[in-house]
N, C-alpha and C positions, 0 to 999 in steps of 0.2 A: 928770575932774578932781575932786578932793575939796577941801573947805575947809581952811583952816589950822587950825581948831579940831579938825577930824577927824584930821589928821596928828598934832597934839599929843596927842590921846587915844590914838592907836596907839602912839606912843613912850613914853607914860607907862605904858600897860598892859604893854608889853613889858619896859621897864627896872625899873620899880618893883614891878609885881605878878607879873613873870615868867610872863605868860600866853603860851601857844603861839599860833602864827600862826592856826590854825584857830579857836581860841576867840575870838580878837580879832575876826576876820572875821565870826563868827556874832553876837557881842555888838553890833557896830557896823552889821550889815547891809551889808557890802561883800564883794567877792570876795577870796579869799585871795591872788591875785596882786597886788591893790591894796596889801595889807598888806605883801607881800614887796617891792614897788617903793619904799614909803615907807621901809622899813628899809634897803634898798640905798642910797637916797639919802642916808640918815643915815650912811653908811659901814660898815654891817654886811653882810658877804658872805653867800652863800647857805648856807654851812656853819655860820655862826653864828646863824642864825635860831632854832634849837631849842637852848636852853641846857641841856636835861635830860641827865643822864649816862646812858650805855648800859652794859648788862651786858657788851657785848663790848669796852669800853675797855681793860681790862687784856690783852686778847688782840689788840688791834689791830696791834701791831708784829709779832706772829707771822704773823697773817693777811696783812699786806703783804709780809713777807719770803717767805712761802710762795707767794704769787701772783706775786711777781716771778720766782721760779725756775720756777714751772710755770703760766704764764698761763692755759692751758686746763683746769686741774684743776677738776672739777665741785664745786659747792657742797655736795653730799651727802657727798662724801668729805672735804672740808675740815671739814665739820661734825663728822664722827666724830673726826678728829684733834683738834679744839678740845675736844670732850666728854671725850676721854681726858685732857685737861689741865685739867679742872674747870670748863668752861663750862656754866652752869646754864640758859641760854635755850632758846627753842623754835626748831625748824628754819626755820619761816617767817620769823621775825624775822631769823634768821641769814642767810638768802638775800638779804634786802633790804640787809644790811650788806655781803655779799660783792659784790653788783652795784654798789655804790658804790665799793668799794675795789679792784675788779679792773682792771688796767691796761688802758687802750684802745690799740689799735694805731694808730699815726699815720696820719692821712688820706693816701691815695695820690693824687698828681697825674699827670695824663696829658697827653702831648703831643697837640696837634691834628694829625691825619694829613691830608696832602694829597697828591693824586695828579695825574698828567698826563692829558690828554684820551686816551681809548682804552686807558689803561693797566690799569685794574683794574675788576672788578664783584664784587659780594657776593651770595652765594646762601644761601637758608634755606628751611625749611618753616614754615608757620603752621597751627596746628590750629584749625578753625572748627566744631566740634560734630559732630552727626550729620545725615544725610540719609536719609529713608525713601523706598525705591523699592519698590512693591508690598509684599511680605513681608519684604523684606531691609532692614536698617538699616546703612547704610554710613558710614564716617568721612569727613568732608570735610576735605581738605588743600588748602592754597594753596601753590603753588611761586612763589617771589618771587625775582626777580633785579634788582639795582639797579646801574646804572652809577655808579661812585663819583664821577666828576667832574661829570657833568650831572644826576645823580639821576633819570634816566629809569627808570621802573618797568616791569618786565614781570610780569603777574599771570596765573596760569592755575590753575584749580581741578581736582583729581582726587579720585577716590574712595579712593585709598590713597596711602602714601608709599613704595611698594616701588621697587625699582631700575628696572623699566620706565617707571614714572611719572616718575622722576627724570631718566632719560635724555630722555624726551619733552619734559620741561620745558625741558632745555638746548637741544634742537634747535628747538623753537618759539620760545624766546627769541632765539637767534641768528638765525633767520629774521625775527622782528619787528625786531630791531636792524639787520638787513642787514649784519651783521658780527660779528666775535668779539674780545672783549677779550683782552689778552696775559696777564692774571693773573686767576684766579678764587679768591676767598676762601670757604672753607667752615668751618662749625663741625665739631666732631669727630663727625659722624653716621656711622653704619655704612655708608651708601651710598658715603661718601667715604673714610673712614678705618677700616680693619680692626683695626688694633693700633697702639699708640703708647706708647713707653717714653722719656720725655724728649724729646729732638730726633729720636730714631729713630722713623720713621713707616713703616707699611706701608699703602700705598693699596689700595684696591679695584681688582682688575685690570680690571673693566669700566669704571671710571671712567678708568683710564690709557688704555684703548682710545679712549674718547671724547676725551680730552685730546689724544691723538696724531692722531686724525682731524681735529679742528678746530685744532690746533697751538697750544693755550694751556697755560699752567702751572697745575696745581692747587696750592693753598697753603692748608693748614689753619691756623686761628688757634691760638694758645697755649691750653691748658686754663684754663677759668674766666677768659677774657679776652674777655668779650662786647664790650668797647669797641673792640676791633680790627675788628669788623663791625658797628659802631653804625649805618651807614647802612641796612643791610637790617633791622636790629632796629627802627629808627624807621620804616622804611617799612611794616613788618607792623602796628605800632601805628597808623600813619596809615591803612591799609586797614581795620582794625577800625572805627575811629571815623568815617572819611570815606566809606567805601564800603559796608561790610558791615552796619553797624548800621541796624536797622529796614528793611532791604531785602527784597522779596519776589521770588520767581522760580519758574518752573514746573518746570524740570528743570535738569540740569548744563549743557546747551548753552545755555539761556537765561541762566544765571548767568555763563558764560564770555563770552557776547556782550555782557552789560552791563559785565563787567570790562574788555573790550577798549575799549569806548566810553569808560569812565571813565579808563582810563589815557592815552588819546589826547585826552581832553577836560580835566575838571578837574585830574587829577594833572599833566598836562603844562603847565597854565596857572599853576601856582604859581611863586613866584620861586626862582631858582637860588641855593643857599647860597654857591656859589663866586662869583657875580657878581649881587648883589641888583638890579641894573638890568635884568636879562634874565630871561626865563621859562625853564623847564626844556625847553620845546619848542625854543627858539631855541638854548640851549646843546647840546641833543642833535644838532641839525643840524650843528654844528661838530664834535662829538665823533664822529659817525657816519663822517666822513672819515678818522679816525685809527684806526678798527677794522680788524683783520685781515680779508682777504676770506674769504667762505664757500667750502668746498670743492665741487667739482663735483657729488659724490654725497652725499645726506644720510646720516647715521649710521643704521643699522638699529635701531629701538626697539621692535619687536613682542616680545611675551612668547612664550616657548617653553617647552613643558611636555610630558612623556610622558602619553599618554592611554590607559588600560587599556579594552579592549572586553570585556565579559563575555558571558554567554548572550544577552542582548538587544543589538541593534545600536546602542548609545548610548555616548558618551564623556562622562564627568563633568568639567566644567571650571568653576571659580569658581561652585559651588553650583547649576549647572544641568546638564541632560542635552541633548547634541547628537547627532543621528542620523547614522549612516554606512551604507554598503551592508551588507547582511546577510551578505554573503560574507566580511567582515572580522571576524567574531566571534572571540573568543578570541585577539586579536592586540593588540600594543602599538604604537600610532600616535603621531604627533607633532602637538600642538596648537600653532598659531601664531596669536595673537590680537593685533588692533590695538584701538583704542578703539572701533571700530564693527563689526568683522567677526571671526569665529572661523573660521579654516580648519584642516582636519584633513588631515595628509599621511601617505601611506604611502611612506616613502622620500622621494623628490623629487616624487612625484605627488600632486596635490590631489584627494582622494576626496570631500570635502564642504566646503560653505561655508555659513555661517549669519550672520544678524545677531546681534551680541552682545547678551545680556541681562544687566542688572545687578540683576535681581530674584533670588530664590532659589526652588528647587524647580520650576523651569519645565522643560518638555520642548520643545525646538525641533526640528521635523521637516522633512525634505525629503520632499514627497509621493511623489517617485519611489522613494526608499528604502522607504517604507512599502508602496507598491503592490507592489513587487517581492516582498516578504515575504508579503503577503496572498495573492498568486497561488500561493505554494508551500504554504500552510497551509489545510487543509480548513475549520476552524472559525475562521480568523482574521477572515473578513469580518464574522461576527456580533459577535465581540468588538470589532472595530474600530468597528462601528456604535454599540455601547453606549458605548464610550470617546468617540466624538465627540459623542453626545448628552450625556453626563455633563459634558464640558468646556464645551458651549455652554449647557446648563441644568442646574445641579447639583440642582435641585429634583426632576429626573426620577427620581433614585435613590429618593427617598422615595415618589414616586408608583408606581413599580414594586414597592417593598416592600409597599405597601398593596394593589396589585392581586394580588400573589402571595397575600397573606392571603386574599383573596376568591375565589382560583381563576381568575383572568384569564389570558388568552393573552399572555404577556410578549413573545413574538416578534412577534406582530400589533401590539401596542402600541408596541413599539420602532420597527418599520418605518413605522407611521403617523405617529409623532411626528418620525421623520427626514424623512418626506415634508413635514411642516409646516415643518421647519427649512430646507427648500430655498426656500420661498416667503415666510417671515416672518423678521424679525430675531431674532437669538438672545436679546436682551434682552426682546423682547415675548413670545417663547415661554416664557422663564423666568418672567416675571410671570404668565402665564396658568396655567402648571403650578403655580406656588406658590399661586395662588388656588384652584385645583381641589383641592389637598391641604388647604388650610385649610377648604374646604367638605366635606371627607371624601368627595370624588367622584373616586376614583382611575381614571378611565377617560378614553379618548381623546375621547369624545363631549362630556364637560364642558369639556375644554380647547378643542375646536373651537368649542363655543358661546360661551365667553368671548371668543375671538378674533373671532368674528363680531360679537358685540355691540359690542365696541371699534371694530371697523372701521366698523360702521354708525353708531356715534355720531360718528365723524370724517368720515362722508360720503364714504368712499372706495369705489371700485368693488371688486368681488371679485378676488382675486389670480388671475393666469394660472398654472395648474399645468402645468409642462413634462412632456411624455410622451416618455421616451427609451427606446429599445431596450435590452434587456440585453445585446445582442451588441456587444462592444467594437468590432467593425469598422464598426458603424453610425456611431459617433462620428466617423469619418474621412471620411464620404460627404459630398461637396460638392453641395448643391442649388443649381443656377444658375437664377435667376429669368429668365423671358422675358415679352415683351410680349404682351398679350392682344388686340391689334388684329385678329389673325388670326380670332378667333372672331366679330368683327363682320362680316368679309367672309362667312363661312359662313352667318351669320343672313340677310344680305342676299340670298345666291344662293337660299336657301329661299324668301324672299318672292317673288323674280322667277318661280320656277317655279310658285308658286300662282297668279300673275296670268296 
């Protein structure tokens, strides 16, 4: 509040001295909105605050008429038209005039949409940044489905928003809800709508198969009508603020485990907008009885892609290589991938199965595939040993380079390092080799000495080095232990003879 003397001074400076609002505010030490409020209370509207004439006043009628006919006409084009008619002002000043005179579209009112229990759910994706897995940077997406009546949320994170993840999200949501809503609302995303011209809609054929399997009706919202699926839009904002913000997690499995606990806990304990006296959990228990029953068999959601096998027995899938039997080189196979497993099919026969990796540049091998190839190649065993050593201890490559410069026996060094790898952890061997390289001592004796010094400092006993026969048949021999009591009887018989 300001004093009556200050209000009188504002009115005097404005009417008598013709000062502008900003000049009055600066002179009296008040905010310009205070000056505008005093003038408004005195009966002066906002447009009457500045009494100074404008260069655009003679052209105001033309500007208003043109903007009435062409409301979306850009200010730069209108400026050229006014300049041709003699306007001497600058473009920047003219843009401010146009922004005040351009007609505003009337504010649109929306009806509050209400649904029946079990009638409708809304589906959408939410982008949650990036997630680093090894050397790969994956995009983190949240699949969100919200029951429109009870506001029960299903939340599941995936590393992409492709069709297989879209299908998995539906199947997992229906299993979590223990039923299927009759109608699902979608935004016009490509996984749902391939093409749309007005009311003519061409759905994605895979989505139609999913809808036929679960017996629900897919229904896209009108273009640029986010209010029609406001429940899922608000749910994604609620997830960002109440769940994801400042949350730490180890991997995708840990994140989804936390999301499942959050949807069953805090998210389900909030009040239901349809009935503020009840929680979302209580409303969902009533709505679940109205959902359509689940079909007997789940919808197949595995990814399927062709896999080319080149000269080496590996199939490239999702930035990684997966081994196959060597007899399938130069063939085209089928890759079937779930969230956890990658299966490779030759026709209808599964020829390889691996745990799925979301890293990049990884080689996942079945030892049986590799051993079969090694047996058929004369020099493959040596190359295989180098490859195993390089994977376990990357510094071994530098050690071998330095040893080669000094004329060392690389084969002997490799075999002895592999023997050490059989009895010490790979991380410990890598650390010892790295230290030997730093000391410029590229020989096995230095590595062995470093390992022994560390073992002695920890007070551990020497490792037991296994001695296995090179004959592969020896690995199948079963040695059955027997009791040694019989030797005691022999020793007793000898003592009786001596007496």
